VODOTOR-387274 format. One record per residue: x, y, z of N, C-alpha, C in turn. Coordinates in steps of 0.05 Angstrom, whole numbers, padded with zeros to 5 digits. Layout:
<rs>
R   n.xx   n.yy   n.zz  ca.xx  ca.yy  ca.zz   c.xx   c.yy   c.zz
R      X      Y      Z      X      Y      Z      X      Y      Z
...
</rs>
This chain:
<rs>
R   n.xx   n.yy   n.zz  ca.xx  ca.yy  ca.zz   c.xx   c.yy   c.zz
R  00705  04062  04055  00734  04063  04054  00745  04035  04056
R  00767  04029  04041  00779  04003  04043  00796  04000  04068
R  00804  03975  04075  00819  03970  04100  00845  03984  04101
R  00859  03986  04078  00885  03999  04077  00883  04029  04085
R  00862  04041  04073  00858  04070  04079  00850  04074  04108
R  00833  04057  04118  00824  04060  04146  00847  04055  04165
R  00864  04036  04160  00887  04030  04177  00907  04052  04178
R  00911  04065  04155  00930  04087  04154  00920  04112  04168
R  00894  04117  04165  00883  04142  04176  00879  04141  04206
R  00877  04117  04217  00872  04116  04246  00895  04127  04263
R  00918  04130  04251  00941  04142  04265  00949  04169  04253
R  00930  04181  04240  00935  04207  04226  00918  04229  04239
R  00928  04253  04238  00914  04276  04248  00905  04295  04226
R  00882  04308  04229  00871  04326  04209  00860  04351  04222
R  00862  04373  04208  00851  04399  04217  00829  04407  04197
R  00805  04411  04207  00782  04419  04191  00777  04449  04196
R  00777  04465  04174  00772  04494  04177  00748  04502  04160
R  00727  04510  04174  00702  04517  04161  00687  04536  04180
R  00678  04559  04169  00665  04579  04186  00635  04575  04191
R  00622  04558  04176  00594  04552  04181  00592  04530  04201
R  00582  04536  04225  00583  04517  04247  00570  04490  04240
R  00546  04491  04228  00532  04467  04222  00547  04449  04203
R  00558  04460  04182  00574  04445  04163  00599  04434  04176
R  00613  04450  04191  00637  04441  04204  00632  04418  04224
R  00611  04421  04240  00604  04400  04259  00598  04373  04245
R  00585  04375  04222  00578  04351  04207  00603  04338  04196
R  00622  04355  04185  00647  04344  04174  00664  04332  04196
R  00666  04346  04218  00683  04336  04241  00672  04310  04252
R  00645  04308  04254  00633  04283  04264  00640  04260  04245
R  00640  04264  04219  00648  04243  04200  00677  04236  04203
R  00694  04257  04204  00723  04252  04206  00731  04236  04230
R  00717  04239  04252  00724  04226  04277  00721  04195  04275
R  00706  04186  04256  00703  04157  04252  00729  04145  04241
R  00746  04162  04227  00769  04152  04213  00795  04160  04224
R  00796  04184  04236  00822  04196  04244  00826  04193  04274
R  00852  04191  04282  00859  04190  04310  00854  04217  04323
R  00862  04238  04310  00858  04265  04321  00846  04283  04301
R  00824  04296  04308  00811  04316  04291  00810  04342  04305
R  00822  04363  04293  00821  04390  04304  00803  04407  04286
R  00791  04427  04298  00772  04443  04282  00775  04473  04289
R  00771  04489  04268  00772  04518  04271  00752  04531  04253
R  00742  04554  04261  00721  04568  04246  00732  04591  04229
R  00759  04596  04231  00771  04617  04215  00801  04612  04211
R  00813  04626  04192  00841  04622  04186  00860  04628  04208
R  00854  04648  04224  00872  04656  04246  00873  04634  04267
R  00850  04624  04276  00850  04602  04296  00862  04577  04284
R  00857  04572  04258  00868  04549  04245  00898  04549  04245
R  00910  04572  04240  00939  04573  04240  00951  04568  04268
R  00937  04577  04289  00947  04572  04316  00946  04542  04322
R  00924  04529  04313  00922  04500  04317  00943  04484  04301
R  00948  04494  04276  00968  04482  04259  00996  04483  04273
R  01003  04506  04283  01029  04509  04297  01031  04491  04321
R  01009  04488  04336  01010  04473  04361  01010  04443  04356
R  00994  04433  04336  00990  04404  04333  01003  04392  04308
R  01011  04409  04289  01023  04399  04264  01007  04375  04252
R  00982  04379  04244  00966  04358  04232  00978  04349  04206
R  00974  04323  04199  00984  04313  04174  00968  04322  04150
R  00942  04328  04155  00924  04336  04133  00909  04361  04142
R  00905  04380  04123  00888  04403  04128  00866  04403  04108
R  00841  04405  04118  00817  04407  04101  00805  04434  04106
R  00807  04453  04086  00799  04480  04092  00781  04492  04070
R  00761  04507  04079  00745  04523  04061  00761  04547  04052
R  00752  04560  04031  00766  04584  04021  00755  04609  04033
R  00729  04613  04030  00716  04638  04039  00707  04635  04068
R  00719  04652  04085  00711  04652  04113  00711  04681  04123
R  00695  04686  04143  00691  04714  04152  00716  04726  04165
R  00732  04710  04178  00756  04720  04193  00780  04704  04185
R  00797  04716  04168  00821  04701  04159  00814  04680  04140
R  00814  04686  04114  00805  04667  04094  00825  04644  04089
R  00815  04623  04076  00832  04599  04072  00857  04604  04056
R  00856  04622  04037  00880  04628  04021  00903  04639  04039
R  00896  04659  04055  00916  04671  04073  00927  04651  04093
R  00909  04634  04103  00918  04613  04121  00938  04594  04108
R  00931  04584  04084  00949  04565  04070  00975  04579  04062
R  00975  04604  04055  00999  04618  04049  01019  04617  04072
R  01009  04621  04096  01026  04620  04120  01036  04592  04125
R  01020  04572  04121  01029  04545  04124  01051  04538  04104
R  01047  04545  04079  01065  04538  04058  01092  04553  04058
R  01094  04573  04075  01119  04588  04077  01142  04569  04085
R  01137  04551  04103  01158  04533  04113  01150  04503  04112
R  01127  04497  04099  01117  04470  04100  01105  04463  04073
R  01119  04445  04059  01110  04436  04033  01100  04407  04034
R  01101  04395  04059  01095  04367  04062  01067  04361  04071
R  01055  04378  04088  01028  04373  04098  01009  04373  04074
R  00992  04353  04074  00972  04351  04052  00950  04372  04057
R  00944  04388  04037  00923  04408  04039  00901  04403  04019
R  00877  04400  04030  00853  04396  04013  00836  04421  04016
R  00829  04433  03993  00812  04457  03994  00784  04451  03985
R  00765  04462  04000  00737  04461  03993  00731  04485  03975
R  00722  04481  03951  00718  04503  03933  00689  04503  03922
R  00682  04527  03911  00656  04530  03898  00661  04543  03871
R  00641  04542  03853  00645  04554  03827  00652  04583  03829
R  00642  04596  03849  00648  04625  03853  00676  04630  03861
R  00692  04609  03867  00719  04612  03876  00740  04613  03853
R  00731  04615  03828  00749  04615  03806  00769  04638  03808
R  00762  04660  03821  00781  04682  03824  00805  04674  03840
R  00803  04653  03856  00826  04644  03873  00843  04623  03859
R  00835  04615  03835  00848  04592  03822  00878  04595  03820
R  00888  04618  03811  00917  04621  03808  00931  04620  03835
R  00919  04632  03856  00931  04631  03882  00933  04602  03892
R  00913  04586  03887  00913  04558  03896  00934  04542  03881
R  00937  04546  03855  00957  04532  03840  00985  04538  03850
R  00990  04563  03856  01016  04571  03866  01023  04562  03894
R  01002  04554  03909  01006  04545  03936  01009  04515  03939
R  01012  04501  03917  01017  04472  03918  00995  04458  03934
R  00971  04463  03926  00948  04449  03939  00948  04420  03928
R  00943  04401  03946  00944  04372  03939  00918  04362  03926
R  00895  04373  03934  00870  04363  03924  00848  04385  03928
R  00829  04384  03910  00806  04403  03911  00780  04387  03913
R  00762  04396  03930  00736  04383  03932  00715  04405  03926
R  00698  04399  03907  00677  04418  03900  00654  04414  03919
R  00645  04436  03931  00622  04434  03949  00597  04426  03934
R  00578  04412  03947  00580  04403  03975  00597  04378  03978
R  00609  04376  04002  00626  04353  04008  00609  04329  04014
R  00618  04305  04003  00604  04280  04010  00626  04259  04014
R  00618  04235  04023  00637  04214  04030  00653  04205  04005
R  00640  04204  03982  00654  04196  03958  00677  04215  03951
R  00672  04241  03953  00693  04261  03947  00715  04260  03968
R  00707  04256  03993  00727  04255  04015  00744  04230  04012
R  00732  04207  04006  00748  04182  04001  00769  04186  03980
R  00761  04199  03958  00779  04203  03936  00804  04219  03944
R  00799  04240  03960  00821  04257  03969  00839  04242  03989
R  00827  04228  04007  00843  04213  04027  00858  04190  04015
R  00846  04178  03995  00860  04156  03981  00886  04166  03968
R  00885  04190  03958  00909  04202  03946  00930  04206  03968
R  00922  04215  03991  00941  04218  04014  00955  04192  04021
R  00939  04171  04024  00950  04145  04031  00969  04134  04010
R  00961  04136  03985  00977  04126  03963  01004  04141  03961
R  01003  04167  03965  01027  04183  03964  01046  04176  03987
R  01034  04171  04010  01050  04164  04033  01063  04137  04030
R  01048  04118  04021  01058  04090  04018  01080  04089  03997
R  01077  04104  03975  01097  04104  03954  01121  04122  03959
R  01120  04135  03982  01140  04156  03987  01168  04145  03992
R  01188  04157  03980  01216  04152  03986  01228  04178  03995
R  01240  04177  04018  01250  04202  04031  01280  04202  04032
R  01292  04223  04021  01321  04226  04022  01328  04239  04049
R  01336  04223  04068  01342  04234  04095  01367  04251  04094
R  01387  04242  04079  01411  04257  04074  01426  04243  04052
R  01449  04253  04044  01463  04241  04022  01470  04212  04028
R  01464  04194  04009  01469  04166  04011  01451  04150  04030
R  01430  04163  04040  01412  04149  04059  01383  04156  04052
R  01369  04136  04041  01342  04139  04032  01323  04121  04048
R  01300  04132  04056  01280  04117  04071  01258  04109  04051
R  01254  04083  04048  01232  04073  04032  01209  04067  04051
R  01188  04084  04050  01166  04082  04069  01150  04056  04065
R  01145  04049  04040  01129  04025  04034  01143  04000  04043
R  01169  03997  04037  01183  03973  04044  01193  03974  04073
R  01190  03997  04086  01199  04001  04113  01228  03994  04117
R  01245  04007  04101  01273  04001  04102  01289  04026  04094
R  01315  04026  04102  01334  04046  04094  01352  04035  04072
R  01358  04051  04053  01377  04043  04032  01402  04061  04035
R  01424  04048  04041  01449  04063  04046  01469  04058  04023
R  01478  04080  04011  01497  04078  03988  01486  04062  03965
R  01460  04062  03962  01446  04049  03940  01449  04018  03939
R  01459  04007  03961  01463  03978  03961  01456  03964  03987
R  01461  03977  04009  01456  03965  04036  01427  03970  04045
R  01412  03948  04050  01384  03951  04058  01382  03946  04088
R  01370  03964  04102  01368  03963  04131  01338  03962  04139
R  01329  03940  04150  01301  03937  04157  01294  03954  04182
R  01270  03964  04182  01261  03980  04205  01235  03969  04216
R  01231  03973  04242  01204  03969  04254  01187  03993  04247
R  01161  03989  04250  01142  04010  04243  01147  04036  04259
R  01152  04033  04285  01156  04057  04301  01182  04071  04293
R  01202  04056  04285  01227  04068  04275  01223  04083  04249
R  01207  04071  04231  01201  04084  04206  01185  04110  04211
R  01165  04109  04228  01149  04132  04235  01165  04154  04247
R  01184  04147  04264  01201  04167  04277  01219  04181  04256
R  01230  04167  04238  01247  04180  04217  01230  04197  04199
R  01205  04189  04193  01187  04206  04178  01181  04232  04193
R  01177  04230  04219  01172  04254  04235  01196  04273  04234
R  01220  04262  04237  01244  04279  04235  01245  04293  04208
R  01239  04278  04187  01240  04290  04160  01218  04311  04157
R  01194  04305  04166  01172  04324  04163  01178  04350  04178
R  01193  04347  04200  01199  04370  04217  01227  04381  04212
R  01238  04374  04189  01266  04382  04183  01269  04413  04187
R  01293  04420  04198  01299  04447  04204  01286  04457  04230
R  01271  04439  04243  01260  04446  04269  01260  04422  04287
R  01255  04426  04313  01257  04405  04332  01232  04388  04332
R  01235  04361  04332  01213  04343  04338  01212  04339  04368
R  01193  04350  04381  01193  04351  04410  01184  04325  04423
R  01192  04322  04448  01185  04298  04463  01155  04293  04464
R  01140  04315  04467  01111  04313  04469  01099  04302  04443
R  01110  04310  04420  01100  04301  04395  01107  04271  04391
R  01131  04264  04399  01140  04236  04397  01121  04218  04413
R  01116  04226  04438  01098  04210  04455  01070  04208  04443
R  01060  04231  04433  01033  04232  04423  01030  04214  04398
R  01049  04215  04380  01046  04201  04355  01056  04172  04355
R  01077  04167  04370  01089  04140  04369  01081  04122  04392
R  01074  04134  04415  01067  04117  04438  01036  04115  04441
R  01022  04131  04425  00993  04130  04423  00981  04133  04451
R  00965  04113  04460  00951  04115  04485  00969  04108  04509
R  00993  04097  04504  01011  04090  04526  01028  04113  04535
R  01039  04111  04559  01056  04132  04569  01085  04126  04561
R  01099  04146  04551  01127  04144  04543  01145  04152  04565
R  01160  04133  04577  01179  04139  04597  01205  04149  04584
R  01221  04163  04599  01247  04172  04589  01265  04149  04583
R  01263  04128  04599  01280  04104  04594  01271  04090  04568
R  01245  04088  04563  01235  04076  04538  01245  04091  04514
R  01244  04118  04516  01252  04134  04493  01282  04132  04488
R  01298  04132  04509  01327  04130  04506  01335  04103  04494
R  01321  04082  04503  01326  04055  04492  01319  04054  04462
R  01296  04066  04456  01287  04067  04428  01307  04081  04410
R  01316  04105  04419  01336  04120  04404  01362  04105  04401
R  01371  04092  04422  01396  04077  04421  01394  04055  04401
R  01372  04041  04400  01369  04019  04381  01368  04028  04352
R  01354  04050  04347  01353  04059  04320  01379  04071  04310
R  01394  04083  04329  01421  04094  04321  01440  04071  04314
R  01437  04049  04328  01455  04026  04322  01449  04015  04294
R  01425  04018  04284  01418  04008  04257  01428  04026  04235
R  01429  04052  04241  01435  04072  04219  01465  04077  04218
R  01476  04074  04194  01505  04077  04192  01515  04106  04193
R  01497  04125  04193  01504  04154  04195  01492  04166  04220
R  01505  04186  04231  01495  04199  04255  01475  04221  04247
R  01450  04214  04242  01431  04233  04232  01411  04242  04253
R  01412  04230  04277  01393  04237  04298  01408  04253  04320
R  01402  04279  04321  01415  04297  04340  01396  04303  04363
R  01405  04300  04387  01389  04306  04411  01391  04336  04418
R  01369  04349  04423  01368  04376  04434  01359  04374  04463
R  01378  04376  04482  01371  04371  04510  01347  04386  04520
R  01330  04372  04534  01305  04383  04546  01284  04389  04526
R  01289  04384  04500  01268  04391  04480  01260  04368  04462
R  01280  04355  04449  01272  04333  04431  01295  04326  04413
R  01289  04320  04387  01309  04311  04368  01305  04326  04342
R  01327  04327  04327  01326  04341  04301  01343  04324  04281
R  01335  04325  04255  01349  04311  04235  01376  04325  04229
R  01397  04310  04232  01424  04321  04228  01437  04311  04203
R  01439  04327  04182  01449  04319  04156  01476  04332  04150
R  01489  04343  04169  01515  04356  04164  01537  04336  04161
</rs>
């Protein structure tokens, strides 16, 4: 993997769903070299519980599993989430699921058996999409992820620090739901402890930069993107 890919993945979380223990353990062991957080499940039901709890940025899932197949799992994820990258492990015998997969907005397919070359290709797509991403936070306010800046009214450029950019991406990824304090601490403060004073100071600084009031506090819970 190149340095850009490695640097981006080290702060990213992934959920691996595979019912064959030996294969899953091998995949998870490999993923832990690159990802900050790697979650694993042996079936679709447990995978969905982990998805709800941790909101991984990437899902790597097999299709055929004994308890809760990959298609059913992804259908539940895609009901309210079109942003999480989903990579499906497929086999020639999975052609019967092709239409379901197309309709579920799958980002990438890997033909079994999985190897590093195939995994690199899928993850490279994730990084490139993220770097090139431009996010419309609300009318007249666009976040350019690559340039790490806000564009207001198509003319005013507002520079952001990395943590500020990551925070706005989190709000957007969690739009219509609360981005909780625990998630903010886990993803933005990494190994450090996030004090309430540090968080309040961070929010105050970023609000001063943004010309619109788009960050709404939900007392005792977290923050939500406010586009009203």
